[in-house]
TIDODREN-199896 format. One record per residue: residue number from 1; x, y, z of N, C-alpha, C in turn; residue in three letters. Coordinates in steps of 0.1 Angstrom, whole numbers. Layout:
// TIDODREN-199896
(pt NUM,(X,Y,Z),(X,Y,Z),(X,Y,Z),"ALA")
...
//
This chain:
// TIDODREN-199896
(pt 1,(894,1201,-342),(885,1212,-348),(881,1208,-362),"MET")
(pt 2,(869,1210,-366),(864,1206,-379),(860,1219,-387),"PHE")
(pt 3,(863,1219,-399),(860,1231,-408),(848,1228,-417),"ASN")
(pt 4,(843,1216,-416),(832,1212,-425),(819,1218,-419),"THR")
(pt 5,(811,1224,-428),(799,1230,-424),(788,1220,-419),"ALA")
(pt 6,(779,1224,-410),(769,1216,-406),(758,1214,-417),"PHE")
(pt 7,(752,1202,-418),(743,1200,-429),(731,1209,-427),"PRO")
(pt 8,(724,1211,-439),(712,1220,-439),(702,1213,-448),"GLN")
(pt 9,(689,1214,-443),(678,1208,-450),(665,1214,-446),"ALA")
(pt 10,(655,1213,-454),(641,1217,-451),(632,1205,-453),"PHE")
(pt 11,(623,1202,-444),(614,1191,-446),(599,1196,-446),"ILE")
(pt 12,(591,1188,-453),(577,1192,-455),(568,1180,-458),"ASP")
(pt 13,(558,1178,-450),(555,1185,-437),(561,1178,-426),"PRO")
(pt 14,(564,1185,-415),(570,1178,-403),(560,1169,-396),"ALA")
(pt 15,(547,1174,-396),(536,1166,-390),(525,1164,-400),"ASP")
(pt 16,(520,1152,-401),(509,1150,-410),(500,1139,-405),"THR")
(pt 17,(487,1140,-409),(477,1130,-405),(471,1123,-417),"THR")
(pt 18,(470,1110,-416),(465,1102,-427),(454,1092,-422),"ILE")
(pt 19,(446,1088,-431),(437,1077,-428),(444,1064,-429),"CYS")
(pt 20,(439,1054,-422),(444,1041,-422),(445,1036,-436),"TYR")
(pt 21,(457,1031,-440),(458,1025,-454),(463,1035,-464),"GLY")
(pt 22,(464,1048,-461),(468,1058,-470),(483,1060,-469),"GLU")
(pt 23,(489,1068,-479),(503,1071,-479),(505,1085,-474),"LEU")
(pt 24,(516,1087,-467),(520,1100,-463),(533,1105,-471),"ALA")
(pt 25,(532,1117,-476),(544,1122,-483),(554,1128,-473),"SER")
(pt 26,(567,1123,-475),(578,1128,-467),(588,1135,-476),"LEU")
(pt 27,(587,1148,-477),(595,1156,-486),(606,1163,-479),"ASN")
(pt 28,(618,1163,-485),(630,1170,-479),(638,1176,-491),"ALA")
(pt 29,(642,1188,-488),(651,1196,-497),(665,1198,-489),"LEU")
(pt 30,(675,1191,-494),(688,1191,-487),(697,1201,-495),"ILE")
(pt 31,(701,1212,-488),(709,1222,-494),(724,1221,-490),"THR")
(pt 32,(727,1212,-480),(741,1210,-477),(742,1196,-470),"LEU")
(pt 33,(749,1187,-476),(751,1174,-471),(757,1165,-481),"GLY")
(pt 34,(761,1153,-476),(768,1143,-486),(761,1130,-485),"SER")
(pt 35,(754,1126,-474),(747,1114,-474),(736,1114,-463),"LYS")
(pt 36,(727,1105,-464),(716,1105,-454),(711,1091,-451),"TYR")
(pt 37,(704,1089,-440),(698,1076,-437),(685,1079,-430),"THR")
(pt 38,(676,1068,-430),(663,1068,-424),(664,1059,-412),"TRP")
(pt 39,(658,1063,-401),(658,1054,-389),(646,1045,-389),"THR")
(pt 40,(636,1049,-397),(624,1040,-398),(621,1039,-413),"ASN")
(pt 41,(623,1027,-418),(622,1024,-432),(611,1014,-435),"THR")
(pt 42,(603,1011,-426),(593,1001,-428),(579,1006,-423),"SER")
(pt 43,(570,1007,-432),(571,1007,-447),(574,1021,-452),"PRO")
(pt 44,(584,1022,-461),(588,1034,-467),(591,1032,-482),"LEU")
(pt 45,(585,1040,-490),(586,1039,-505),(594,1050,-510),"ILE")
(pt 46,(603,1047,-520),(611,1057,-526),(620,1065,-517),"ASN")
(pt 47,(626,1057,-508),(635,1064,-498),(648,1068,-503),"GLN")
(pt 48,(652,1063,-515),(665,1066,-520),(676,1057,-515),"GLY")
(pt 49,(689,1059,-520),(700,1050,-516),(709,1056,-506),"ASN")
(pt 50,(706,1068,-501),(714,1074,-491),(725,1083,-496),"GLY")
(pt 51,(727,1084,-509),(738,1092,-514),(732,1105,-520),"VAL")
(pt 52,(739,1116,-516),(735,1129,-521),(744,1133,-532),"ILE")
(pt 53,(739,1132,-545),(747,1133,-556),(751,1148,-559),"GLY")
(pt 54,(741,1156,-558),(743,1171,-561),(734,1179,-552),"SER")
(pt 55,(738,1191,-551),(731,1201,-542),(724,1211,-551),"ILE")
(pt 56,(711,1215,-549),(702,1210,-539),(697,1196,-543),"PRO")
(pt 57,(694,1188,-532),(690,1174,-534),(676,1172,-528),"PHE")
(pt 58,(667,1166,-536),(653,1165,-531),(650,1150,-528),"THR")
(pt 59,(643,1148,-518),(638,1134,-514),(622,1135,-514),"ILE")
(pt 60,(616,1126,-521),(601,1125,-521),(597,1111,-518),"ASN")
(pt 61,(598,1108,-505),(595,1095,-500),(580,1094,-496),"ALA")
(pt 62,(575,1082,-495),(561,1080,-491),(561,1069,-480),"GLN")
(pt 63,(554,1072,-469),(553,1062,-458),(539,1056,-458),"ALA")
(pt 64,(538,1044,-454),(525,1037,-453),(524,1030,-440),"ALA")
(pt 65,(525,1037,-428),(524,1031,-415),(510,1027,-412),"PRO")
(pt 66,(508,1016,-405),(495,1012,-400),(491,1018,-387),"LEU")
(pt 67,(501,1023,-380),(499,1030,-367),(508,1043,-367),"THR")
(pt 68,(505,1052,-358),(512,1064,-357),(527,1062,-355),"THR")
(pt 69,(535,1068,-364),(549,1065,-364),(558,1078,-367),"SER")
(pt 70,(570,1077,-363),(580,1088,-366),(590,1083,-375),"ASP")
(pt 71,(593,1091,-385),(604,1088,-395),(615,1098,-394),"TYR")
(pt 72,(627,1094,-390),(638,1104,-387),(648,1103,-399),"VAL")
(pt 73,(650,1115,-405),(659,1116,-416),(672,1122,-410),"LEU")
(pt 74,(683,1114,-411),(696,1118,-406),(705,1122,-417),"SER")
(pt 75,(710,1134,-417),(719,1139,-428),(733,1143,-423),"ILE")
(pt 76,(742,1138,-430),(757,1141,-427),(763,1149,-438),"GLN")
(pt 77,(772,1158,-435),(779,1165,-444),(794,1162,-443),"ASN")
(pt 78,(799,1154,-453),(813,1150,-453),(818,1145,-439),"ALA")
(pt 79,(829,1150,-434),(834,1145,-421),(830,1153,-409),"ASP")
(pt 80,(819,1161,-411),(813,1168,-399),(808,1157,-390),"CYS")
(pt 81,(812,1157,-377),(807,1147,-368),(793,1148,-363),"PRO")
(pt 82,(787,1159,-365),(773,1162,-361),(763,1159,-372),"ASN")
(pt 83,(752,1152,-369),(742,1149,-378),(730,1159,-377),"LEU")
(pt 84,(724,1162,-388),(711,1170,-388),(700,1159,-387),"LEU")
(pt 85,(692,1160,-377),(681,1150,-375),(668,1158,-377),"LEU")
(pt 86,(660,1153,-387),(647,1159,-389),(637,1148,-388),"ASP")
(pt 87,(626,1151,-380),(616,1140,-377),(603,1143,-384),"THR")
(pt 88,(598,1133,-392),(585,1134,-397),(575,1126,-388),"PHE")
(pt 89,(565,1133,-383),(556,1126,-374),(543,1123,-382),"HIS")
(pt 90,(540,1110,-384),(528,1106,-391),(518,1100,-382),"VAL")
(pt 91,(507,1108,-380),(496,1103,-372),(486,1095,-381),"LYS")
(pt 92,(483,1083,-377),(474,1074,-385),(460,1073,-377),"VAL")
(pt 93,(450,1078,-384),(437,1077,-378),(432,1062,-378),"LEU")
(pt 94,(423,1058,-369),(420,1044,-367),(413,1039,-380),"PRO")
(pt 95,(415,1026,-382),(408,1019,-393),(393,1019,-391),"GLN")
(pt 96,(386,1020,-402),(371,1020,-401),(366,1006,-404),"ILE")
(pt 97,(360,1000,-395),(354,987,-397),(339,988,-399),"PHE")
(pt 98,(334,982,-410),(320,983,-413),(313,970,-412),"VAL")
(pt 99,(302,970,-405),(294,958,-404),(281,960,-413),"ASN")
(pt 100,(280,952,-424),(269,954,-433),(257,945,-430),"PRO")
(pt 101,(258,936,-420),(248,926,-417),(253,913,-424),"GLY")
(pt 102,(245,903,-422),(249,890,-428),(243,888,-441),"ARG")
(pt 103,(249,879,-450),(243,875,-462),(229,869,-460),"ASP")
(pt 104,(220,871,-469),(207,867,-466),(200,862,-479),"THR")
(pt 105,(189,855,-477),(181,850,-488),(167,856,-486),"ASN")
(pt 106,(161,861,-497),(147,866,-496),(139,860,-508),"ILE")
(pt 107,(126,862,-508),(118,859,-519),(115,872,-527),"VAL")
(pt 108,(112,870,-539),(109,882,-548),(99,891,-542),"ALA")
(pt 109,(102,904,-542),(93,915,-538),(91,915,-522),"ASN")
(pt 110,(100,908,-515),(100,909,-500),(108,921,-496),"GLN")
(pt 111,(102,930,-488),(110,941,-483),(121,936,-474),"PRO")
(pt 112,(133,940,-476),(144,936,-468),(150,948,-461),"LEU")
(pt 113,(150,949,-448),(156,960,-441),(171,957,-439),"GLN")
(pt 114,(179,966,-446),(193,965,-444),(198,974,-433),"LEU")
(pt 115,(209,970,-426),(213,978,-415),(229,978,-414),"GLN")
(pt 116,(235,989,-416),(250,989,-416),(254,998,-404),"ALA")
(pt 117,(266,994,-398),(272,1002,-387),(287,1002,-389),"SER")
(pt 118,(293,1011,-382),(308,1012,-384),(314,1014,-370),"SER")
(pt 119,(327,1012,-369),(335,1013,-357),(337,1028,-353),"SER")
(pt 120,(334,1037,-362),(336,1051,-359),(323,1056,-352),"ASP")
(pt 121,(325,1064,-342),(314,1069,-334),(311,1084,-336),"THR")
(pt 122,(318,1090,-346),(317,1105,-348),(305,1108,-357),"THR")
(pt 123,(299,1098,-363),(288,1101,-372),(292,1100,-387),"GLY")
(pt 124,(290,1088,-393),(295,1086,-406),(284,1088,-416),"ASP")
(pt 125,(289,1091,-429),(280,1091,-440),(281,1077,-447),"LYS")
(pt 126,(269,1071,-449),(268,1058,-455),(264,1059,-469),"PHE")
(pt 127,(270,1051,-478),(267,1050,-492),(266,1036,-497),"THR")
(pt 128,(255,1031,-503),(254,1018,-508),(255,1018,-523),"TRP")
(pt 129,(261,1007,-528),(261,1005,-543),(261,990,-546),"SER")
(pt 130,(255,986,-556),(247,994,-565),(234,998,-558),"PRO")
(pt 131,(226,1007,-565),(214,1012,-559),(202,1003,-562),"VAL")
(pt 132,(204,992,-568),(193,983,-572),(184,980,-561),"THR")
(pt 133,(171,984,-563),(160,981,-553),(160,988,-541),"GLY")
(pt 134,(170,998,-539),(171,1005,-526),(162,1017,-526),"LEU")
(pt 135,(155,1020,-515),(147,1032,-514),(155,1044,-511),"ASN")
(pt 136,(167,1042,-505),(176,1054,-502),(190,1048,-500),"ASN")
(pt 137,(199,1050,-510),(213,1044,-509),(222,1053,-500),"PRO")
(pt 138,(217,1064,-495),(226,1073,-487),(224,1073,-472),"GLY")
(pt 139,(217,1062,-467),(215,1061,-453),(220,1047,-448),"ILE")
(pt 140,(222,1045,-435),(228,1032,-430),(218,1021,-431),"PRO")
(pt 141,(204,1024,-432),(194,1014,-431),(184,1015,-442),"ASN")
(pt 142,(188,1014,-454),(178,1014,-465),(169,1001,-466),"PRO")
(pt 143,(158,1002,-473),(150,990,-475),(152,986,-490),"VAL")
(pt 144,(154,973,-492),(156,968,-505),(144,959,-509),"ALA")
(pt 145,(139,962,-521),(128,953,-527),(133,949,-541),"ILE")
(pt 146,(135,936,-542),(141,930,-554),(130,921,-561),"LEU")
(pt 147,(128,923,-574),(117,915,-580),(123,902,-586),"ASP")
(pt 148,(115,895,-593),(119,881,-597),(129,882,-609),"ALA")
(pt 149,(132,893,-614),(142,894,-625),(156,894,-620),"SER")
(pt 150,(157,896,-607),(170,897,-600),(174,883,-593),"VAL")
(pt 151,(185,878,-596),(190,865,-590),(197,868,-577),"GLU")
(pt 152,(206,878,-577),(213,881,-565),(219,895,-567),"SER")
(pt 153,(222,902,-555),(228,915,-556),(239,915,-545),"VAL")
(pt 154,(251,919,-548),(262,921,-538),(263,936,-536),"LYS")
(pt 155,(257,940,-524),(257,954,-520),(271,957,-513),"TYR")
(pt 156,(277,968,-517),(289,973,-510),(284,986,-503),"THR")
(pt 157,(287,986,-490),(284,998,-482),(297,1005,-477),"VAL")
(pt 158,(298,1018,-479),(309,1026,-475),(305,1035,-464),"ARG")
(pt 159,(313,1035,-453),(311,1045,-442),(322,1055,-443),"ALA")
(pt 160,(319,1068,-444),(329,1078,-445),(328,1088,-434),"THR")
(pt 161,(340,1090,-427),(340,1099,-416),(340,1114,-420),"THR")
(pt 162,(339,1123,-411),(338,1137,-414),(351,1142,-420),"ALA")
(pt 163,(362,1135,-417),(375,1140,-423),(379,1132,-436),"VAL")
(pt 164,(370,1123,-441),(371,1117,-453),(377,1103,-453),"GLY")
(pt 165,(380,1098,-441),(384,1084,-440),(372,1075,-442),"CYS")
(pt 166,(374,1063,-447),(363,1054,-450),(367,1039,-448),"TYR")
(pt 167,(357,1031,-446),(358,1017,-446),(347,1011,-455),"GLY")
(pt 168,(349,999,-460),(339,993,-468),(337,978,-464),"GLU")
(pt 169,(325,973,-467),(322,959,-466),(310,956,-475),"ASN")
(pt 170,(307,943,-476),(296,940,-485),(287,929,-480),"HIS")
(pt 171,(275,928,-485),(265,918,-482),(259,913,-495),"ILE")
(pt 172,(257,900,-495),(251,894,-507),(236,890,-504),"THR")
(pt 173,(227,894,-512),(213,891,-511),(209,882,-523),"VAL")
(pt 174,(204,870,-520),(199,861,-531),(184,861,-531),"ARG")
(pt 175,(179,861,-543),(164,862,-545),(159,849,-550),"VAL")
(pt 176,(149,843,-543),(143,831,-547),(129,834,-553),"PHE")
(pt 177,(125,826,-563),(112,828,-569),(101,820,-563),"LYS")
(pt 178,(104,815,-551),(94,806,-544),(86,815,-534),"THR")
(pt 179,(77,808,-527),(71,814,-515),(81,813,-504),"GLN")
(pt 180,(79,820,-493),(88,819,-481),(88,804,-477),"PRO")
(pt 181,(100,800,-474),(102,786,-470),(115,784,-462),"ASP")
(pt 182,(117,772,-457),(130,769,-450),(135,756,-456),"ILE")
(pt 183,(146,757,-463),(152,745,-470),(163,739,-461),"PHE")
(pt 184,(163,726,-460),(173,719,-452),(179,708,-460),"VAL")
(pt 185,(192,707,-461),(198,696,-469),(196,682,-463),"PRO")
(pt 186,(197,672,-471),(195,658,-467),(208,651,-463),"ASN")
(pt 187,(219,658,-464),(232,652,-460),(242,664,-458),"ALA")
(pt 188,(253,661,-450),(264,670,-449),(276,663,-446),"PHE")
(pt 189,(288,669,-449),(301,663,-447),(309,672,-438),"THR")
(pt 190,(308,670,-424),(316,679,-415),(331,678,-417),"PRO")
(pt 191,(338,689,-414),(352,690,-416),(357,690,-430),"ALA")
(pt 192,(348,692,-440),(352,693,-454),(352,708,-457),"LYS")
(pt 193,(357,711,-469),(358,725,-474),(344,731,-477),"ASN")
(pt 194,(335,722,-482),(322,726,-485),(312,718,-478),"ILE")
(pt 195,(300,723,-476),(289,716,-470),(293,710,-456),"ASN")
(pt 196,(301,718,-449),(307,713,-436),(298,716,-424),"SER")
(pt 197,(287,724,-426),(279,728,-415),(264,724,-418),"LEU")
(pt 198,(258,717,-410),(244,714,-412),(235,725,-406),"PHE")
(pt 199,(228,732,-415),(220,743,-411),(209,745,-421),"ARG")
(pt 200,(198,752,-416),(187,754,-425),(190,767,-434),"PRO")
(pt 201,(183,767,-445),(185,779,-454),(171,786,-454),"ILE")
(pt 202,(169,796,-446),(157,803,-446),(155,813,-458),"PRO")
(pt 203,(144,812,-464),(141,821,-475),(128,829,-472),"VAL")
(pt 204,(129,842,-471),(117,850,-467),(114,848,-453),"GLY")
(pt 205,(123,844,-444),(120,841,-430),(126,853,-422),"ILE")
(pt 206,(117,858,-413),(122,870,-405),(128,865,-392),"SER")
(pt 207,(123,854,-387),(129,849,-374),(128,834,-374),"SER")
(pt 208,(137,828,-366),(138,814,-364),(135,810,-350),"LEU")
(pt 209,(124,803,-347),(121,799,-334),(131,788,-329),"GLN")
(pt 210,(133,778,-337),(143,768,-333),(147,759,-346),"PHE")
(pt 211,(159,754,-345),(164,744,-354),(171,734,-345),"PHE")
(pt 212,(165,721,-345),(170,711,-336),(174,698,-344),"ARG")
(pt 213,(185,692,-339),(189,679,-345),(190,669,-334),"VAL")
(pt 214,(184,657,-337),(183,646,-328),(190,633,-334),"TYR")
(pt 215,(196,625,-325),(202,613,-330),(191,602,-331),"ASP")
(pt 216,(195,590,-336),(185,580,-339),(177,575,-326),"ARG")
(pt 217,(183,578,-314),(176,575,-302),(167,586,-296),"TRP")
(pt 218,(167,597,-304),(158,608,-299),(165,618,-290),"GLY")
(pt 219,(178,617,-288),(185,626,-280),(189,639,-287),"ARG")
(pt 220,(186,650,-281),(189,663,-287),(205,665,-288),"LEU")
(pt 221,(210,667,-300),(224,669,-301),(228,683,-305),"VAL")
(pt 222,(218,691,-310),(221,705,-314),(208,713,-314),"TYR")
(pt 223,(209,725,-310),(198,734,-311),(202,749,-312),"SER")
(pt 224,(195,756,-321),(198,770,-322),(186,778,-327),"THR")
(pt 225,(185,791,-324),(175,799,-329),(181,811,-337),"SER")
(pt 226,(194,810,-340),(201,820,-348),(202,816,-363),"GLN")
(pt 227,(196,825,-371),(198,822,-386),(212,823,-390),"ILE")
(pt 228,(217,813,-397),(230,813,-402),(239,803,-394),"GLY")
(pt 229,(235,799,-382),(242,790,-374),(238,776,-377),"GLN")
(pt 230,(247,766,-374),(243,752,-376),(252,742,-369),"GLY")
(pt 231,(250,730,-371),(257,719,-364),(270,715,-371),"TRP")
(pt 232,(281,713,-364),(294,710,-370),(296,695,-370),"ASP")
(pt 233,(287,687,-365),(289,672,-365),(296,667,-353),"GLY")
(pt 234,(297,675,-342),(303,670,-330),(293,670,-319),"THR")
(pt 235,(296,662,-309),(288,662,-296),(298,662,-285),"ILE")
(pt 236,(298,673,-277),(307,675,-266),(322,676,-271),"GLY")
(pt 237,(323,681,-284),(337,682,-290),(341,670,-297),"GLY")
(pt 238,(334,659,-297),(338,647,-303),(331,645,-316),"ARG")
(pt 239,(338,643,-327),(332,641,-340),(324,628,-340),"PRO")
(pt 240,(312,629,-347),(303,618,-347),(306,610,-360),"GLN")
(pt 241,(304,597,-359),(305,588,-371),(294,590,-381),"ASP")
(pt 242,(296,585,-392),(285,585,-402),(272,579,-397),"SER")
(pt 243,(261,586,-398),(249,581,-393),(237,589,-398),"ASP")
(pt 244,(225,585,-394),(213,593,-398),(208,601,-386),"SER")
(pt 245,(203,613,-388),(198,621,-377),(185,627,-381),"PHE")
(pt 246,(177,631,-371),(164,637,-374),(165,652,-371),"VAL")
(pt 247,(159,660,-378),(159,674,-376),(145,680,-376),"TRP")
(pt 248,(143,691,-370),(130,699,-371),(133,713,-370),"MET")
(pt 249,(125,722,-376),(127,736,-377),(114,743,-377),"VAL")
(pt 250,(114,755,-371),(102,763,-371),(106,778,-372),"ARG")
(pt 251,(100,785,-381),(103,799,-383),(91,807,-387),"GLY")
(pt 252,(92,820,-387),(81,829,-391),(85,837,-403),"THR")
(pt 253,(77,837,-414),(81,844,-426),(78,859,-424),"ASP")
(pt 254,(81,867,-434),(80,882,-432),(66,887,-432),"TYR")
(pt 255,(56,878,-435),(42,882,-434),(36,877,-421),"LYS")
(pt 256,(44,870,-413),(39,866,-400),(34,851,-399),"GLY")
(pt 257,(35,844,-411),(31,830,-411),(41,821,-405),"LYS")
(pt 258,(37,811,-398),(46,801,-392),(49,790,-401),"THR")
(pt 259,(61,786,-403),(65,775,-411),(72,765,-403),"ILE")
(pt 260,(67,752,-403),(73,741,-395),(76,730,-404),"PHE")
(pt 261,(88,724,-403),(92,713,-412),(101,704,-403),"LYS")
(pt 262,(101,691,-408),(110,681,-401),(114,671,-412),"LYS")
(pt 263,(125,664,-409),(130,654,-418),(142,647,-412),"GLY")
(pt 264,(149,639,-421),(161,632,-417),(173,637,-426),"THR")
(pt 265,(185,635,-421),(196,638,-429),(207,627,-426),"MET")
(pt 266,(217,626,-434),(228,617,-433),(241,624,-431),"VAL")
(pt 267,(248,621,-420),(261,627,-418),(271,617,-424),"LEU")
(pt 268,(279,623,-433),(289,615,-441),(303,619,-437),"ILE")
(pt 269,(311,609,-434),(325,611,-431),(333,606,-443),"ARG")
//
């Protein structure tokens, strides 16, 4: 038979909901007990050392789970064999992934249609910053017009859900002072940290009909119509030796004019 009283405590809140990446407060007021432990301590901030120095004793821990989790506070009072178990249930709302579109190059005063989307399907509020050149920074698809005084702008777009959770991503827009054109390097070094992909750099180009690479014998080794994609210097998965290659590219600028160019480049190992 034990004469030691059963532990007593109050927790607040027992259930809570947080956005992904936020902290949840786990508060407890212990009015009777001598020590305590947590059954889920990862990740848990300010959880204490488990010793109850004086009564009443407060715990103000913070949890940072990335998925919905339970944190159980076990309290013991001296030699009482029974533990008081209080459970904090933390519901974590899904992470918000934002797609701002790909980095792009434009010519001065070219209207650029931006388009952002998010992984949330409940209807987000979108906010772009800075507002430089934007016709409306509060919609997912503003139009940007940047003049020749601007070299580049890194736009950050935030998607905020109805309950206040948000995600962010960014896109960089570089402004050229030329007419619309397609620039292609004359050499590249595959498998290096920089200049490792042979691809055209479209400026003021709305669509790419083709970008093709041929070996010295006229055999097609690479082809794409996707802006931003390029050749990695392999054929059938096999790295090619240093050599000269022929390329040709055709695209349409934002005014509807066709631009066709061709040339040679050197693959350097």
